[in-house]
Biopython code that builds the backbone (N, CA, C, O; Angstrom):
import numpy as np
from Bio.PDB.StructureBuilder import StructureBuilder

atoms = [
    (1, "MET", "N", (117.137, 58.278, 193.500)),
    (1, "MET", "CA", (117.890, 57.057, 193.588)),
    (1, "MET", "C", (118.183, 56.701, 195.044)),
    (1, "MET", "O", (118.130, 55.529, 195.418)),
    (2, "ALA", "N", (118.489, 57.699, 195.865)),
    (2, "ALA", "CA", (118.766, 57.450, 197.278)),
    (2, "ALA", "C", (117.538, 56.887, 197.971)),
    (2, "ALA", "O", (117.667, 56.050, 198.865)),
    (3, "SER", "N", (116.342, 57.330, 197.576)),
    (3, "SER", "CA", (115.121, 56.826, 198.178)),
    (3, "SER", "C", (114.937, 55.344, 197.883)),
    (3, "SER", "O", (114.505, 54.592, 198.757)),
    (4, "LEU", "N", (115.254, 54.918, 196.685)),
    (4, "LEU", "CA", (115.139, 53.519, 196.327)),
    (4, "LEU", "C", (116.151, 52.687, 197.098)),
    (4, "LEU", "O", (115.827, 51.594, 197.563)),
    (5, "LYS", "N", (117.372, 53.191, 197.240)),
    (5, "LYS", "CA", (118.385, 52.480, 198.021)),
    (5, "LYS", "C", (117.930, 52.327, 199.460)),
    (5, "LYS", "O", (118.127, 51.274, 200.067)),
    (6, "HIS", "N", (117.316, 53.382, 200.018)),
    (6, "HIS", "CA", (116.807, 53.315, 201.386)),
    (6, "HIS", "C", (115.695, 52.281, 201.482)),
    (6, "HIS", "O", (115.655, 51.511, 202.441)),
    (7, "ALA", "N", (114.802, 52.248, 200.518)),
    (7, "ALA", "CA", (113.700, 51.285, 200.529)),
    (7, "ALA", "C", (114.224, 49.853, 200.452)),
    (7, "ALA", "O", (113.692, 48.967, 201.121)),
    (8, "VAL", "N", (115.243, 49.617, 199.659)),
    (8, "VAL", "CA", (115.838, 48.283, 199.560)),
    (8, "VAL", "C", (116.502, 47.921, 200.876)),
    (8, "VAL", "O", (116.339, 46.806, 201.372)),
    (9, "ARG", "N", (117.254, 48.861, 201.444)),
    (9, "ARG", "CA", (117.952, 48.606, 202.705)),
    (9, "ARG", "C", (116.978, 48.301, 203.836)),
    (9, "ARG", "O", (117.269, 47.461, 204.688)),
    (10, "CYS", "N", (115.837, 48.964, 203.858)),
    (10, "CYS", "CA", (114.851, 48.755, 204.921)),
    (10, "CYS", "C", (113.945, 47.564, 204.658)),
    (10, "CYS", "O", (113.141, 47.203, 205.518)),
    (11, "GLY", "N", (114.056, 46.956, 203.505)),
    (11, "GLY", "CA", (113.243, 45.793, 203.212)),
    (11, "GLY", "C", (111.918, 46.111, 202.552)),
    (11, "GLY", "O", (111.090, 45.218, 202.371)),
    (12, "ALA", "N", (111.702, 47.368, 202.186)),
    (12, "ALA", "CA", (110.442, 47.737, 201.554)),
    (12, "ALA", "C", (110.428, 47.390, 200.073)),
    (12, "ALA", "O", (109.363, 47.338, 199.457)),
    (13, "ALA", "N", (111.598, 47.154, 199.500)),
    (13, "ALA", "CA", (111.700, 46.775, 198.094)),
    (13, "ALA", "C", (112.817, 45.749, 197.963)),
    (13, "ALA", "O", (113.701, 45.664, 198.816)),
    (14, "MET", "N", (112.770, 44.983, 196.900)),
    (14, "MET", "CA", (113.809, 43.994, 196.661)),
    (14, "MET", "C", (114.753, 44.491, 195.576)),
    (14, "MET", "O", (114.342, 45.165, 194.632)),
    (15, "ALA", "N", (116.004, 44.150, 195.729)),
    (15, "ALA", "CA", (117.008, 44.568, 194.753)),
    (15, "ALA", "C", (117.011, 43.602, 193.574)),
    (15, "ALA", "O", (116.826, 42.397, 193.744)),
    (16, "LEU", "N", (117.219, 44.138, 192.392)),
    (16, "LEU", "CA", (117.360, 43.309, 191.202)),
    (16, "LEU", "C", (118.838, 43.195, 190.859)),
    (16, "LEU", "O", (119.559, 44.192, 190.823)),
    (17, "THR", "N", (119.271, 41.989, 190.612)),
    (17, "THR", "CA", (120.632, 41.793, 190.132)),
    (17, "THR", "C", (120.541, 41.648, 188.627)),
    (17, "THR", "O", (119.449, 41.437, 188.100)),
    (18, "PRO", "N", (121.659, 41.756, 187.917)),
    (18, "PRO", "CA", (121.595, 41.636, 186.465)),
    (18, "PRO", "C", (121.059, 40.278, 186.001)),
    (18, "PRO", "O", (120.485, 40.179, 184.916)),
    (19, "THR", "N", (121.241, 39.231, 186.814)),
    (19, "THR", "CA", (120.833, 37.901, 186.358)),
    (19, "THR", "C", (119.619, 37.341, 187.060)),
    (19, "THR", "O", (118.975, 36.433, 186.536)),
    (20, "ALA", "N", (119.287, 37.853, 188.229)),
    (20, "ALA", "CA", (118.180, 37.243, 188.961)),
    (20, "ALA", "C", (117.559, 38.236, 189.929)),
    (20, "ALA", "O", (118.148, 39.261, 190.272)),
    (21, "LEU", "N", (116.370, 37.902, 190.348)),
    (21, "LEU", "CA", (115.665, 38.673, 191.356)),
    (21, "LEU", "C", (116.044, 38.112, 192.717)),
    (21, "LEU", "O", (115.992, 36.900, 192.929)),
    (22, "VAL", "N", (116.421, 38.981, 193.630)),
    (22, "VAL", "CA", (116.751, 38.544, 194.979)),
    (22, "VAL", "C", (115.442, 38.419, 195.743)),
    (22, "VAL", "O", (114.728, 39.404, 195.930)),
    (23, "VAL", "N", (115.136, 37.223, 196.178)),
    (23, "VAL", "CA", (113.877, 36.962, 196.871)),
    (23, "VAL", "C", (114.178, 36.679, 198.328)),
    (23, "VAL", "O", (115.045, 35.866, 198.650)),
    (24, "ALA", "N", (113.464, 37.348, 199.195)),
    (24, "ALA", "CA", (113.656, 37.142, 200.619)),
    (24, "ALA", "C", (113.108, 35.780, 201.030)),
    (24, "ALA", "O", (112.076, 35.337, 200.526)),
    (25, "ALA", "N", (113.799, 35.129, 201.939)),
    (25, "ALA", "CA", (113.353, 33.845, 202.464)),
    (25, "ALA", "C", (112.146, 34.070, 203.361)),
    (25, "ALA", "O", (112.023, 35.125, 203.984)),
    (26, "PRO", "N", (111.255, 33.088, 203.432)),
    (26, "PRO", "CA", (110.105, 33.242, 204.321)),
    (26, "PRO", "C", (110.579, 33.428, 205.762)),
    (26, "PRO", "O", (111.472, 32.721, 206.228)),
    (27, "ALA", "N", (109.989, 34.361, 206.438)),
    (27, "ALA", "CA", (110.387, 34.649, 207.811)),
    (27, "ALA", "C", (109.751, 33.651, 208.772)),
    (27, "ALA", "O", (108.633, 33.180, 208.563)),
    (28, "ALA", "N", (110.484, 33.351, 209.812)),
    (28, "ALA", "CA", (109.945, 32.482, 210.863)),
    (28, "ALA", "C", (108.884, 33.262, 211.631)),
    (28, "ALA", "O", (108.958, 34.488, 211.712)),
    (29, "PRO", "N", (107.905, 32.572, 212.192)),
    (29, "PRO", "CA", (106.885, 33.271, 212.976)),
    (29, "PRO", "C", (107.525, 34.038, 214.130)),
    (29, "PRO", "O", (108.444, 33.546, 214.785)),
    (30, "VAL", "N", (107.033, 35.237, 214.365)),
    (30, "VAL", "CA", (107.587, 36.060, 215.436)),
    (30, "VAL", "C", (106.490, 36.373, 216.451)),
    (30, "VAL", "O", (105.303, 36.371, 216.125)),
    (31, "SER", "N", (106.905, 36.637, 217.668)),
    (31, "SER", "CA", (105.945, 36.986, 218.708)),
    (31, "SER", "C", (105.443, 38.408, 218.488)),
    (31, "SER", "O", (106.022, 39.173, 217.717)),
    (32, "ASP", "N", (104.362, 38.744, 219.173)),
    (32, "ASP", "CA", (103.827, 40.104, 219.079)),
    (32, "ASP", "C", (104.850, 41.127, 219.559)),
    (32, "ASP", "O", (104.961, 42.211, 218.985)),
    (33, "ALA", "N", (105.595, 40.790, 220.605)),
    (33, "ALA", "CA", (106.601, 41.718, 221.132)),
    (33, "ALA", "C", (107.714, 41.951, 220.117)),
    (33, "ALA", "O", (108.156, 43.086, 219.938)),
    (34, "GLU", "N", (108.169, 40.896, 219.454)),
    (34, "GLU", "CA", (109.209, 41.053, 218.436)),
    (34, "GLU", "C", (108.697, 41.863, 217.254)),
    (34, "GLU", "O", (109.408, 42.714, 216.720)),
    (35, "ARG", "N", (107.456, 41.592, 216.848)),
    (35, "ARG", "CA", (106.861, 42.325, 215.733)),
    (35, "ARG", "C", (106.726, 43.805, 216.082)),
    (35, "ARG", "O", (107.024, 44.674, 215.263)),
    (36, "PHE", "N", (106.274, 44.084, 217.303)),
    (36, "PHE", "CA", (106.146, 45.474, 217.759)),
    (36, "PHE", "C", (107.494, 46.175, 217.722)),
    (36, "PHE", "O", (107.621, 47.260, 217.154)),
    (37, "ARG", "N", (108.493, 45.560, 218.323)),
    (37, "ARG", "CA", (109.805, 46.206, 218.426)),
    (37, "ARG", "C", (110.442, 46.424, 217.057)),
    (37, "ARG", "O", (111.015, 47.483, 216.801)),
    (38, "SER", "N", (110.347, 45.432, 216.179)),
    (38, "SER", "CA", (110.956, 45.594, 214.850)),
    (38, "SER", "C", (110.230, 46.652, 214.029)),
    (38, "SER", "O", (110.862, 47.405, 213.289)),
    (39, "THR", "N", (108.909, 46.713, 214.155)),
    (39, "THR", "CA", (108.139, 47.729, 213.421)),
    (39, "THR", "C", (108.423, 49.120, 213.969)),
    (39, "THR", "O", (108.580, 50.072, 213.204)),
    (40, "GLN", "N", (108.490, 49.238, 215.281)),
    (40, "GLN", "CA", (108.796, 50.529, 215.898)),
    (40, "GLN", "C", (110.168, 51.021, 215.436)),
    (40, "GLN", "O", (110.329, 52.192, 215.094)),
    (41, "LYS", "N", (111.150, 50.126, 215.428)),
    (41, "LYS", "CA", (112.495, 50.493, 214.976)),
    (41, "LYS", "C", (112.495, 50.877, 213.502)),
    (41, "LYS", "O", (113.125, 51.861, 213.113)),
    (42, "PHE", "N", (111.785, 50.099, 212.677)),
    (42, "PHE", "CA", (111.695, 50.404, 211.245)),
    (42, "PHE", "C", (111.091, 51.787, 211.025)),
    (42, "PHE", "O", (111.623, 52.586, 210.254)),
    (43, "MET", "N", (109.973, 52.068, 211.706)),
    (43, "MET", "CA", (109.310, 53.359, 211.535)),
    (43, "MET", "C", (110.219, 54.503, 211.980)),
    (43, "MET", "O", (110.304, 55.529, 211.304)),
    (44, "ASN", "N", (110.894, 54.332, 213.108)),
    (44, "ASN", "CA", (111.786, 55.373, 213.602)),
    (44, "ASN", "C", (112.954, 55.600, 212.643)),
    (44, "ASN", "O", (113.226, 56.733, 212.248)),
    (45, "ASP", "N", (113.639, 54.527, 212.274)),
    (45, "ASP", "CA", (114.798, 54.656, 211.384)),
    (45, "ASP", "C", (114.419, 55.261, 210.037)),
    (45, "ASP", "O", (115.162, 56.072, 209.485)),
    (46, "THR", "N", (113.273, 54.868, 209.516)),
    (46, "THR", "CA", (112.821, 55.362, 208.219)),
    (46, "THR", "C", (112.580, 56.871, 208.255)),
    (46, "THR", "O", (113.027, 57.599, 207.368)),
    (47, "VAL", "N", (111.877, 57.332, 209.279)),
    (47, "VAL", "CA", (111.557, 58.759, 209.361)),
    (47, "VAL", "C", (112.804, 59.578, 209.672)),
    (47, "VAL", "O", (112.978, 60.662, 209.115)),
    (48, "VAL", "N", (113.664, 59.089, 210.542)),
    (48, "VAL", "CA", (114.896, 59.821, 210.848)),
    (48, "VAL", "C", (115.773, 59.917, 209.601)),
    (48, "VAL", "O", (116.344, 60.971, 209.323)),
    (49, "ASP", "N", (115.881, 58.816, 208.847)),
    (49, "ASP", "CA", (116.651, 58.859, 207.598)),
    (49, "ASP", "C", (116.029, 59.821, 206.590)),
    (49, "ASP", "O", (116.741, 60.475, 205.827)),
    (50, "ALA", "N", (114.708, 59.904, 206.591)),
    (50, "ALA", "CA", (114.012, 60.725, 205.601)),
    (50, "ALA", "C", (114.084, 62.215, 205.909)),
    (50, "ALA", "O", (114.345, 63.018, 205.014)),
    (51, "ILE", "N", (113.854, 62.597, 207.174)),
    (51, "ILE", "CA", (113.749, 64.028, 207.465)),
    (51, "ILE", "C", (114.688, 64.508, 208.571)),
    (51, "ILE", "O", (114.633, 65.674, 208.959)),
    (52, "GLY", "N", (115.536, 63.641, 209.075)),
    (52, "GLY", "CA", (116.557, 64.047, 210.032)),
    (52, "GLY", "C", (116.010, 64.533, 211.358)),
    (52, "GLY", "O", (115.096, 63.935, 211.926)),
    (53, "LEU", "N", (116.576, 65.620, 211.841)),
    (53, "LEU", "CA", (116.232, 66.151, 213.154)),
    (53, "LEU", "C", (114.757, 66.537, 213.274)),
    (53, "LEU", "O", (114.204, 66.559, 214.373)),
    (54, "ARG", "N", (114.130, 66.839, 212.149)),
    (54, "ARG", "CA", (112.702, 67.195, 212.181)),
    (54, "ARG", "C", (111.834, 66.019, 212.610)),
    (54, "ARG", "O", (110.633, 66.188, 212.821)),
    (55, "ALA", "N", (112.422, 64.824, 212.744)),
    (55, "ALA", "CA", (111.689, 63.635, 213.173)),
    (55, "ALA", "C", (111.632, 63.506, 214.695)),
    (55, "ALA", "O", (111.057, 62.547, 215.209)),
    (56, "PHE", "N", (112.212, 64.444, 215.410)),
    (56, "PHE", "CA", (112.329, 64.329, 216.867)),
    (56, "PHE", "C", (110.993, 64.098, 217.555)),
    (56, "PHE", "O", (110.880, 63.177, 218.364)),
    (57, "PHE", "N", (109.983, 64.899, 217.264)),
    (57, "PHE", "CA", (108.695, 64.761, 217.948)),
    (57, "PHE", "C", (107.986, 63.474, 217.537)),
    (57, "PHE", "O", (107.279, 62.870, 218.343)),
    (58, "PHE", "N", (108.168, 63.057, 216.299)),
    (58, "PHE", "CA", (107.597, 61.774, 215.870)),
    (58, "PHE", "C", (108.269, 60.621, 216.633)),
    (58, "PHE", "O", (107.603, 59.669, 217.039)),
    (59, "THR", "N", (109.573, 60.716, 216.821)),
    (59, "THR", "CA", (110.298, 59.701, 217.590)),
    (59, "THR", "C", (109.758, 59.625, 219.015)),
    (59, "THR", "O", (109.606, 58.533, 219.563)),
    (60, "LEU", "N", (109.471, 60.760, 219.611)),
    (60, "LEU", "CA", (108.892, 60.765, 220.962)),
    (60, "LEU", "C", (107.536, 60.075, 220.979)),
    (60, "LEU", "O", (107.222, 59.339, 221.914)),
    (61, "LYS", "N", (106.731, 60.310, 219.948)),
    (61, "LYS", "CA", (105.428, 59.634, 219.861)),
    (61, "LYS", "C", (105.613, 58.132, 219.733)),
    (61, "LYS", "O", (104.879, 57.359, 220.348)),
    (62, "LEU", "N", (106.591, 57.716, 218.939)),
    (62, "LEU", "CA", (106.858, 56.285, 218.788)),
    (62, "LEU", "C", (107.270, 55.663, 220.113)),
    (62, "LEU", "O", (106.868, 54.543, 220.427)),
    (63, "GLU", "N", (108.065, 56.379, 220.887)),
    (63, "GLU", "CA", (108.534, 55.852, 222.166)),
    (63, "GLU", "C", (107.401, 55.712, 223.179)),
    (63, "GLU", "O", (107.527, 54.951, 224.138)),
    (64, "LYS", "N", (106.307, 56.426, 222.983)),
    (64, "LYS", "CA", (105.150, 56.306, 223.871)),
    (64, "LYS", "C", (104.245, 55.136, 223.497)),
    (64, "LYS", "O", (103.306, 54.821, 224.227)),
    (65, "CYS", "N", (104.519, 54.497, 222.375)),
    (65, "CYS", "CA", (103.711, 53.360, 221.931)),
    (65, "CYS", "C", (104.118, 52.099, 222.681)),
    (65, "CYS", "O", (105.299, 51.859, 222.932)),
    (66, "TYR", "N", (103.096, 51.282, 223.040)),
    (66, "TYR", "CA", (103.355, 50.042, 223.758)),
    (66, "TYR", "C", (102.765, 48.822, 223.067)),
    (66, "TYR", "O", (103.026, 47.692, 223.479)),
    (67, "THR", "N", (101.974, 49.035, 222.023)),
    (67, "THR", "CA", (101.355, 47.917, 221.309)),
    (67, "THR", "C", (101.399, 48.182, 219.803)),
    (67, "THR", "O", (101.640, 49.302, 219.351)),
    (68, "CYS", "N", (101.158, 47.118, 219.049)),
    (68, "CYS", "CA", (101.072, 47.272, 217.590)),
    (68, "CYS", "C", (99.897, 48.172, 217.216)),
    (68, "CYS", "O", (99.957, 48.889, 216.217)),
    (69, "ALA", "N", (98.844, 48.138, 218.004)),
    (69, "ALA", "CA", (97.695, 49.015, 217.740)),
    (69, "ALA", "C", (98.093, 50.486, 217.880)),
    (69, "ALA", "O", (97.629, 51.333, 217.116)),
    (70, "ASP", "N", (98.950, 50.787, 218.854)),
    (70, "ASP", "CA", (99.451, 52.163, 219.011)),
    (70, "ASP", "C", (100.234, 52.591, 217.773)),
    (70, "ASP", "O", (100.087, 53.716, 217.295)),
    (71, "LEU", "N", (101.068, 51.685, 217.259)),
    (71, "LEU", "CA", (101.841, 51.998, 216.050)),
    (71, "LEU", "C", (100.916, 52.197, 214.851)),
    (71, "LEU", "O", (101.155, 53.061, 214.007)),
    (72, "GLN", "N", (99.868, 51.394, 214.788)),
    (72, "GLN", "CA", (98.897, 51.500, 213.696)),
    (72, "GLN", "C", (98.293, 52.907, 213.645)),
    (72, "GLN", "O", (98.065, 53.460, 212.570)),
    (73, "LEU", "N", (98.041, 53.469, 214.821)),
    (73, "LEU", "CA", (97.472, 54.820, 214.882)),
    (73, "LEU", "C", (98.436, 55.891, 214.364)),
    (73, "LEU", "O", (98.000, 56.961, 213.940)),
    (74, "LEU", "N", (99.737, 55.612, 214.394)),
    (74, "LEU", "CA", (100.726, 56.577, 213.903)),
    (74, "LEU", "C", (101.038, 56.408, 212.417)),
    (74, "LEU", "O", (101.797, 57.198, 211.855)),
    (75, "LEU", "N", (100.465, 55.393, 211.775)),
    (75, "LEU", "CA", (100.774, 55.156, 210.358)),
    (75, "LEU", "C", (100.483, 56.353, 209.445)),
    (75, "LEU", "O", (101.300, 56.635, 208.569)),
    (76, "PRO", "N", (99.370, 57.066, 209.601)),
    (76, "PRO", "CA", (99.145, 58.224, 208.717)),
    (76, "PRO", "C", (100.259, 59.280, 208.841)),
    (76, "PRO", "O", (100.707, 59.833, 207.836)),
    (77, "GLU", "N", (100.692, 59.549, 210.050)),
    (77, "GLU", "CA", (101.767, 60.530, 210.245)),
    (77, "GLU", "C", (103.091, 59.969, 209.713)),
    (77, "GLU", "O", (103.873, 60.695, 209.100)),
    (78, "PHE", "N", (103.339, 58.683, 209.948)),
    (78, "PHE", "CA", (104.538, 58.033, 209.414)),
    (78, "PHE", "C", (104.564, 58.150, 207.898)),
    (78, "PHE", "O", (105.592, 58.493, 207.314)),
    (79, "THR", "N", (103.435, 57.866, 207.264)),
    (79, "THR", "CA", (103.355, 57.925, 205.804)),
    (79, "THR", "C", (103.629, 59.334, 205.296)),
    (79, "THR", "O", (104.371, 59.512, 204.330)),
    (80, "ALA", "N", (103.041, 60.329, 205.934)),
    (80, "ALA", "CA", (103.247, 61.721, 205.509)),
    (80, "ALA", "C", (104.724, 62.108, 205.605)),
    (80, "ALA", "O", (105.251, 62.771, 204.712)),
    (81, "LYS", "N", (105.379, 61.702, 206.667)),
    (81, "LYS", "CA", (106.793, 62.048, 206.838)),
    (81, "LYS", "C", (107.674, 61.259, 205.876)),
    (81, "LYS", "O", (108.653, 61.793, 205.357)),
    (82, "ALA", "N", (107.337, 59.991, 205.632)),
    (82, "ALA", "CA", (108.104, 59.181, 204.677)),
    (82, "ALA", "C", (107.978, 59.758, 203.267)),
    (82, "ALA", "O", (108.961, 59.803, 202.528)),
    (83, "ILE", "N", (106.780, 60.196, 202.892)),
    (83, "ILE", "CA", (106.568, 60.807, 201.575)),
    (83, "ILE", "C", (107.322, 62.131, 201.481)),
    (83, "ILE", "O", (107.935, 62.433, 200.457)),
    (84, "LYS", "N", (107.271, 62.914, 202.552)),
    (84, "LYS", "CA", (107.954, 64.212, 202.549)),
    (84, "LYS", "C", (109.454, 64.055, 202.312)),
    (84, "LYS", "O", (110.061, 64.856, 201.601)),
    (85, "GLY", "N", (110.042, 63.035, 202.900)),
    (85, "GLY", "CA", (111.480, 62.857, 202.786)),
    (85, "GLY", "C", (111.942, 62.013, 201.616)),
    (85, "GLY", "O", (113.075, 62.157, 201.159)),
    (86, "ASN", "N", (111.074, 61.124, 201.117)),
    (86, "ASN", "CA", (111.494, 60.162, 200.092)),
    (86, "ASN", "C", (110.738, 60.262, 198.780)),
    (86, "ASN", "O", (111.100, 59.596, 197.810)),
    (87, "GLY", "N", (109.707, 61.072, 198.730)),
    (87, "GLY", "CA", (108.874, 61.128, 197.533)),
    (87, "GLY", "C", (107.693, 60.182, 197.676)),
    (87, "GLY", "O", (107.673, 59.316, 198.551)),
    (88, "ASP", "N", (106.708, 60.363, 196.799)),
    (88, "ASP", "CA", (105.443, 59.636, 196.922)),
    (88, "ASP", "C", (105.601, 58.122, 196.759)),
    (88, "ASP", "O", (105.088, 57.361, 197.580)),
    (89, "VAL", "N", (106.283, 57.687, 195.741)),
    (89, "VAL", "CA", (106.375, 56.249, 195.456)),
    (89, "VAL", "C", (107.122, 55.525, 196.573)),
    (89, "VAL", "O", (106.630, 54.528, 197.102)),
    (90, "ALA", "N", (108.286, 56.012, 196.929)),
    (90, "ALA", "CA", (109.071, 55.372, 197.995)),
    (90, "ALA", "C", (108.336, 55.465, 199.328)),
    (90, "ALA", "O", (108.351, 54.513, 200.107)),
    (91, "GLY", "N", (107.697, 56.593, 199.597)),
    (91, "GLY", "CA", (106.939, 56.759, 200.834)),
    (91, "GLY", "C", (105.815, 55.755, 200.949)),
    (91, "GLY", "O", (105.587, 55.190, 202.019)),
    (92, "ARG", "N", (105.106, 55.529, 199.845)),
    (92, "ARG", "CA", (104.013, 54.539, 199.854)),
    (92, "ARG", "C", (104.550, 53.106, 200.026)),
    (92, "ARG", "O", (103.919, 52.273, 200.677)),
    (93, "MET", "N", (105.716, 52.836, 199.436)),
    (93, "MET", "CA", (106.325, 51.512, 199.620)),
    (93, "MET", "C", (106.703, 51.302, 201.087)),
    (93, "MET", "O", (106.505, 50.217, 201.633)),
    (94, "LEU", "N", (107.242, 52.329, 201.712)),
    (94, "LEU", "CA", (107.618, 52.236, 203.119)),
    (94, "LEU", "C", (106.391, 52.075, 204.008)),
    (94, "LEU", "O", (106.427, 51.348, 205.000)),
    (95, "GLU", "N", (105.306, 52.755, 203.649)),
    (95, "GLU", "CA", (104.052, 52.584, 204.383)),
    (95, "GLU", "C", (103.568, 51.139, 204.268)),
    (95, "GLU", "O", (103.161, 50.535, 205.261)),
    (96, "GLY", "N", (103.614, 50.594, 203.070)),
    (96, "GLY", "CA", (103.192, 49.211, 202.851)),
    (96, "GLY", "C", (104.032, 48.238, 203.664)),
    (96, "GLY", "O", (103.515, 47.272, 204.226)),
    (97, "ARG", "N", (105.327, 48.502, 203.720)),
    (97, "ARG", "CA", (106.210, 47.646, 204.512)),
    (97, "ARG", "C", (105.848, 47.712, 205.982)),
    (97, "ARG", "O", (105.813, 46.679, 206.651)),
    (98, "ALA", "N", (105.577, 48.897, 206.502)),
    (98, "ALA", "CA", (105.195, 49.033, 207.910)),
    (98, "ALA", "C", (103.878, 48.305, 208.188)),
    (98, "ALA", "O", (103.745, 47.623, 209.204)),
    (99, "ARG", "N", (102.908, 48.451, 207.285)),
    (99, "ARG", "CA", (101.624, 47.751, 207.456)),
    (99, "ARG", "C", (101.829, 46.236, 207.444)),
    (99, "ARG", "O", (101.221, 45.512, 208.233)),
    (100, "GLU", "N", (102.674, 45.776, 206.561)),
    (100, "GLU", "CA", (102.969, 44.336, 206.474)),
    (100, "GLU", "C", (103.624, 43.851, 207.767)),
    (100, "GLU", "O", (103.306, 42.767, 208.257)),
    (101, "MET", "N", (104.516, 44.632, 208.305)),
    (101, "MET", "CA", (105.200, 44.248, 209.542)),
    (101, "MET", "C", (104.239, 44.173, 210.726)),
    (101, "MET", "O", (104.463, 43.401, 211.659)),
    (102, "LEU", "N", (103.178, 44.965, 210.695)),
    (102, "LEU", "CA", (102.216, 44.973, 211.794)),
    (102, "LEU", "C", (101.212, 43.823, 211.740)),
    (102, "LEU", "O", (100.473, 43.603, 212.699)),
    (103, "ARG", "N", (101.180, 43.091, 210.629)),
    (103, "ARG", "CA", (100.226, 41.966, 210.523)),
    (103, "ARG", "C", (100.669, 40.790, 211.328)),
    (103, "ARG", "O", (99.987, 39.765, 211.351)),
]
sb = StructureBuilder()
sb.init_structure("model")
sb.init_model(0)
sb.init_chain("A")
sb.init_seg("    ")
for serial, (resi, resn, name, xyz) in enumerate(atoms, 1):
    if name == "N":
        sb.init_residue(resn, " ", resi, " ")
    sb.init_atom(name, np.array(xyz, "f"), 0.0, 1.0, " ", f" {name:<3s}", serial, name[0])
structure = sb.get_structure()
């Protein structure tokens, strides 16, 4: 249950209310720099929330990234750590969210 709450909080899943589906508003176009920074923050926060202090070296790798392409190269490791901390389904949803953010 905590994994689902984390996925909703990070935007990887939408919350259902008893009467309606909460639908996110279309996002305004963002620059490459904004997309990079938001994705980097999402990936860092997700892994730290999932595995805690064991995310330290992954965080260092993220800090060495300067482009969306650099972040793309870390997606397999991000996915493995997200799955390890959140389970397969939530981990895959978080991976999908990160991939979507990089587009």
